[in-house]
C-alpha positions, 0 to 999 in steps of 0.5 A, a space after each residue: 838071560 837079560 838083567 834089568 836095571 833093578 836086577 843089576 842093582 841088587 846084583 851089585 849091592 850084594 857083591 858090595 856087601 859081600 866084599 865088606 865082610 868076606 868072611 860071611 860064609 867061611 872062617 879066616 882060614 878058608 873053612 866053610 861055616 856050618 851055616 843053618 838055613 836062617 843064618 844063610 838068609 840073614 847073611 844074604 838079605 840081612 844087610 840089604 834089609 838093614 839098609 832098607 829098613 835100618 834096624 831089621 836085624 834088631 827087629 828079627 833078633 827081638 822077634 826070635 827071642 820072642 819065638 823061642 821064650 814062647 816055645 820053651 814056655 808051652 813045653 
C-alpha cells in the first residue's frame, strides 16, 4: 500500500499531536482510559480539526450542551 503525500502529512500530524500529549489514551500510570466513542473521536481528530478551524472544540462543546439540554427538556 502506497501512501499519498496527503496521507503522509495526516499521519505525521497525528504523530505530532500524540507526542504533544502522550496521555491521551492512558493515565500517567499507563492504565487505559475508559473512553466513549465520541471522546476517542475527539481525541484523535480534535487537535487536527482545531488547527484547521481554530475553535472546533468550543463549537462542539456548545452544540453538545444544546443537544443535552434539549434532550432533558423534552423528557
